[in-house]
Each structure stands twice: as C-alpha cells, then as structure tokens.
N, C-alpha and C positions, 0 to 999 in steps of 0.2 A: 504493500500500500504506500509506504513512504517513498519507495523508488519511483512509483508512478507520479506521485505528487512533486517530487524533486524534478523529474523530467518535464512536467507541465510548467513549473516555474521557470526552468531554464529556457524552454521553448517560448514562453510568453515574453521573457526579457529579450531574447534574440529577435523576436518579431518587432518589438517596440523600437529596438535599436537599429534593426536592419543589418545586424552583424552576427557572425558566428560566436557562440558562447559555449564554454565547457565548465563543468564543476568537477574539481578534484578534491580528494581528501587531503589531510595534512601531509601525507607521505607522497602526494602527487600521483595517486592512483585514480584513474578516470571513474567518476560516479555517474555523470550524465553529460550528454553533448547535444546541442541543437542541430538542426539541419544547416547545410552550407548556405551562405549568402553571397557567393561569388568571391569570397575573400580567403578561402581555405588555402593554407600553405602545406608543404610536404609533411611537416611535423603533425599537423592536425589530422590529415588524411591517415597517416600511419597510426596515430593514437586511436582514432575512431574505428578503423578497420580491424586492428589487432587488439583493441582494448588494453593497450599497453603504451604508456607515455614514453618509455625507454630511459635507460640510465643516463645517457648524456643530457637529454632534455631535463630530466629531474634534477640533475646536478646544476644545470644552468639556472633553473628557476629557484631552487633552494639557495644557490650561491649568491643570489641578490639579497639574502637576509629576510625573505618573506616570513620566516617563522617568528620574526620579531616585529613585523609591520603591524601597525594599528589602524592604518588608513590605506586607501587605494594608492598604488604606485605603478611604475612602468617596468615591465620585463623587456629589456632591449633585444633587438633582433640578433639572431645567430645564423649567418648565411651558411656556414658549414653544416648546420643541422636542418637547413631548409625551414627556418623558423623566423617569422616576421615579428614585429613588436606587438606586445599585448599589454592591456590594462589588467592588473591583478588586484582583486579586492579580497583581503583576508577576512573571513567570517569568524567572529569570536563571540564567546559567551563568558562573561566574568574573567576575561583575560585568556581563556583557553582557546586555542586555535581549533576550529571545527572543520574548516575547509577553505578552498581557494576558488574564487569565481574569476574566470579569465575571459576577456573579450578581445578579439583580434582588432588591432588598431594600427595597421601597417603604416599609415601615413600620419599618425599622431593627430587626428582631427576630432577625437572625442572631446566634446566640450563639457563644461561644468554641469549643465542640465542632464546630460547622458550619464555622467559619473554619479550624480545623485540618484538617478534611476537604478544604477547598479547597486548602490548602497541600500536603497529601499528593498530591492529584490533580495539582497543579502540578509536582511532582517527576517524575511519570511522563510528563506531557505535555512537560516540558522536555527529557527524553531524546530524544523524537522530534523536537521542534523543532530541536534542536541539529544533527542530521543535515541537515534541510531548510535550516536557516540557512546552513550551510557551503556548500551547493550554490548557494543564492541569492546569498550574498555573493560567491562566486567569479564568477558570471555578471555581477553588478552591477559588480564591480571590472573585469572584462573590458570591459564597455561603457564605463565611465567612463575607463578607460585608453585605449580606442580613440578616444573623443571628444577626450581631452586630446592624443593624437597628431595627430589630424586638424586641430586648430586650432593646433598648435604650429609652431615655426620650422623644423623639420628636414624636408626633402622626403621622405627615405626613411621617416621615422616617419609622415608623412602618408599615404603609400602603404600602410603597414602598418595604420594606423588604418582606412582605407577597406576593406581586405580583411577586417579583424576585424568591422566593422559589417555587411558583406555576410554573413559566416559566421553572425553572431548573428541576422541577419534582423530587425534593429530599425529599419533606415532604408533606404528605397529611393532609387535614383538618380532624379534629375529635372533639369529644365533650369535651375532656380534654387535658391539656398541663402540662408538667413538665420540669424543668430545673435542671440539675446537673452541678455544677462547681467543677473544679479540679485544684489544684495548687501543685507545688513542694515546699518542705520545703525550705525556703530561707536561712536556716542555711547550706545547702549543697553548698559550694562554688567551688566544683571540676568540676561542669558541665558548659560547655559553653552554651550561649543562644541558639545556633543552635541545640545543642543536646537536650536541655530541650524542645524546640519547637517540635522537631522531635518525642520525646517520647510522648508528649501530643497529637500530631496530629495522631500518629499511634493508640493510645489508643481510642480516641474519634471516629476516622474514623472506626476502627475495630468494636466497639460496634454498631455504627450507621449502618454499612453494614449488621450486623446480624439481624437488625430490619428494613429491607427495606421498605420504604414508610412511616415509622412512626418516623424516627429519622434523625437528621442532626447534624453532629459534626463540631466543629470549634475551632480554637485557636485564642483567642482575647487577644492580648498582651501576658502576661505571664500566661494566664489562659486557660485551656481547658473547653469547654462548650458542653454539650450534651442536645440538645433540642428535646423533644419527644412529640408526640400526641398519644392519647389513645381513643379508643371507649368507654371503661369503666374505671372508676377511679382505678388506680393501688393501691394495698395495700402497707403499709409502708415496709413490708418485701421485696416486689419486688423491690422497689426503693433502699433500703439498699443493696440488693444483686447486683444490677447493679452498684451502686457506688463502691462497693467492687471490682467488676469485672474491672472497670476502673482503680482503684488503682493498682490492680495486673498486669494489662496490661502494665502500665508504668514501674512497677518493672521488668517485663520480658525484656523490651526493654533497660532500663537504668541501671539495676542492682538492686538486692534486697536491697542494702544499701541505695538506694534513697528513702527517705520518702515523701509520698504525703498526702495531706489532701483533703477531699471532703465535699461539702455541697449540700443539696438537698432542693429545694423550695417546697412549698405546691402544691397540685394538684389544678389547676386553670381551670375555664370553658372557653374553646375555645382558639384558637391560639393568638387572640389579647390580651389575658391576660398573654402572655409569658413574658412581661417586669416585671410584678409583681412577677411571679415565679422566674425570674432571680434575682431580688432584694432580695427576700427571700433566694435564694441559696447563695448569697454573705454573708448575715447575718449568715446563717448556717455555711458557710466556716470560718467565724471568730470564731464561737463556736468551730469548729473542731480544730482550731489552739490554742485556749486559754483554753479550758476545758479539763484537763487531762483525765477525766473519759469518754470522747467521743471516745477515741481511734483513733482520726484523722478523724472521720466521724460523721456528724450531719445532722439531718432532721429538717427543719424549723418547721414542725408540732409538733415536740416533745420538742421544746425549752422552752415553757411556758414563764414565766416572763423574762427569760434571753434574749428573743428576743428584748424587749424594751431597755434593758441596752446595748445590742450589737450594737444598732443604735447610741450610743453616739460616737462622734469622737474619734479616737484612742488616740490622744494626751491628751484627757481629761479623758480617762478611766484608772485612776491611783488610788493609795491607798488614795489619798486625798478625794475620794468619799466615803470612808468607814466612817460611822458616828462616832463621838468622843466616845460615850458610848461603842460601839463595840470595838473600838481600846483600850479603857481602860481595857475592859474585856480580850482582847487578851494578853495585857501586864502582867496581873496578873493571867493568866491561861496558863502557859508555856506548859503544857501537852495537852491542847486543849480539855479537858474533858468537861468543862463547856460550851465552844462554841458549841460543838457537841450536848450537852443537849439542849441548846437554839435552835439550828437548828431543832432538832426533835420536840421540843415543839411547835415551830411556824409552822412547816410543818404539824402538826396535829391540827392546828387551836386552840392551847391552851387547848386541851382536855387531861387532866392528865391521864385518864385510857389508852387511845391509846398511849400516849407518854411512859408511864411506860412499856407497852407491847413491844413497838418497841425497847426500850433500855434494856429490860430484867432487869428492875430496880424496886425495891419495891417503893410503892408510898411515903412512909415516906422519903426515900432517895431522891426521885425526888423533893419533897417539900423543902428539905434541899438545894439541888442544886439550885433550883429556887430562894430561898432567897439569896443565895450567889451571884447569877448572879445579882440580883437587887442591892445588897450591893456594889459589885465591880464595876459594870457599872454605878451605880447611876441612876437607872431607876425604873419605876413602870410598871410591866408587865401587870397590869390590865388595862392600858391605851391603847386603840386601835391604836392611832396614833404612840405611841412608838413601839408597836408590828410591825406595817407596816414599820417604819423606820429601825428597826433592821433586819427585814426579807429582805428588799431590800439591806441592807448592807451585809448580808450573801451572797446574790446573786452576789454582786459585788466581794466579796472575791473569788467566784468560777472562776472569769475571770482574776484574777491577777496571774502572774507567781510565785510570792512569797507571800504566804498568811500570813506570819508573819510580824509584824511591825519591822522597823529598831531598 
C-alpha cells in the first residue's frame, strides 16, 4: 500500500514539474521513479531498468554530503557516469534522514517556486517513509543484534542469535562459516559517525545481497561484519577477493580517499563456530592495521606466529617487547643489513645454504655477517632458545609502526 502511495506522489510531483523524478532511500536504493519527461540521462535509464543506482553513482551522490543536508541542494553532473545535474531534497523527520527526492535539472532552470513544490511533496512522502523506516529499522536492528549475539562470548546468546537469523530467513545453515571484519582508518577525521556507518552498512549489505541465503551483513559499533556460510570451504583467494570487494564498496560510497582495513577469520565448521571466526577476523584486522606489507588486508590463516603476538593487548605491544640483544643489534646496524640477514637466517631455520641463496650472498660473506651479529648483539646463534627469542623479537618488530629504536 505504501509503495503505491509513494509512486503516486512521485508521479504527481513529476507531472507538476514536467521533469523526471526519483525517490531513493538513505542508502540511495531506488524506491520509486516517475515516467520520463524527455530529460532522462544514461544514469536514470540504467537505474530504472535495472532497479539499481550503481556504486559509482551512489558514491557521487553521497560524496556531496547529502547525509548531512537539511535543505535542497544540487548534485553536479558527472559526464563519465552519463549523469546530468539534479536537485536533491533530503527528506527528514526529527533530524533522521528518511530518503532523497531527486529531480533532473540538467540546465539549472528550476526556480524557487518549483523547489518549494519539491519540499511540499517531500513532507507528504516523509509521512509515508516514516512508517516504512520504522519497520525496516526494526528488522535491521533484529538482524544486527542476532549477528552480534552469534559472534559474541555468551553461548546462550549465540543460540538465540542462531534462532533469530533462522526466523528472519537471512542466513542458511551450511557446513562452513567465515567472518570478514571491516573498519575505516581512524586517522580519517573528516567523516562523521553517521557517514562512516552508512558506508559500512551499504558495503556489507550490498555484498550480502549478492550472496542471498549465504550471507548476513551488519554494522557492530564502528565495524562492518560480513558473516557467511558455505557448503564447501572457500579458498583463500575467494575470501581475499570478497574482502577487497568490501573495501572498494566503501570507497565508492565515501570516496577513494577513505582508507579501510579488513581482516578475515579462518574457515570454521558450522554456524556455531562463527564466534571463533569473528575473533580471528579481529586479530587479522589488527594485522591489517599494523603490518605495512599486508596492504590493509589480512587473512587469519596466513598470519603464522604473528597471530599469537597480535593477541597481546594493544597497550603492551610496544618496543619494550623487543629483546635487548635485538635492540643492541639495531642500534649498531643503522642500514639494517645485519637485521635482515638475521631474519633470513632464522626464517630458514639456521640453514646456511638456503639463507645464502635467499640473500644472493656467498657463504663466506654470510658466515662473516653471522659472526658480526653474534658480536654486536652479544648472543650465541647456536643456542636454540636464543634463536627463538630473536625470531619472536623480529616478529614483534613487524607490528611496530616505527621499527627503529629511539
């Protein structure tokens, strides 16, 4: 019933203006579209025919800051998207954004009377959207609460979360489960919390919708979570590809300048193991933040010994954990050549032939460097416990933003 009423109001406004009109929800999903009035551009035709506004267009619209607008404004043209200029009126109730009413205005000739007409129509549309929004918000909160329960520490809550997802019909049971966690880089202070949440919600919901029955998206605090079930265990390449897709989706919505990091938990057996996959995803998320070589994306299954170190509380994961012999070596090796030699030597379990090959170094030169390392660090590399200590120390260095001592 509400859908027909919304369509009628959009058609009526379009007829009065003699222009094409669309109504989108706050996430720029198409709710209603009028008939064409000879002003349709490529973007409008695509959105109406496919019922999909498209990631680039969504990013362009939200990139104008419409989530914060309180009055009508202009969405500039984007020739590369086949998109002409539009008037955009944010429909709000008590400050909450309910929808976006867009009118094509390619030549910028909409006058004040026409804009007032759009605002009046927005009041009527807002009354209908409010009822719809309350229902959708309730369902979304139910889903997000269920996901939060399922990945949480309380077994009883996990059971309740499983039952809730079954009732909502958003996630089917399967033999395997994975969790991907996504966060915005906290160094980007230009985004408001509502914009960040919107970007994460659009990204996780979009990927979840494309895998109907096998995925549930949620925003838990400042973190996006994609919970997935699989009939067969997915390969790491598939999980990495999906995490990249999530990061790119956020970039399309919030702008390419917004940096995201993602962590993927291990493949676990069954939905009731989702909490373990989630815990691992958070560890991988720390690796994505801390390890430059990760490129902002890490899989728990590929962390190796770093996983143990990443479970150390943040306040304790400092340079104080670096063993004194390794710190001495760093201080006396400003170019880092001996430290990298030590790393290669320990990574190859102390095998000099393999180390020489990896470093493209003659064995005589390698023996000389190893002697220098023992001398400068004050250690005996023939001692197994010393090797373990130094190897762990090198792993700690991987996690520190500044690898050189003060």
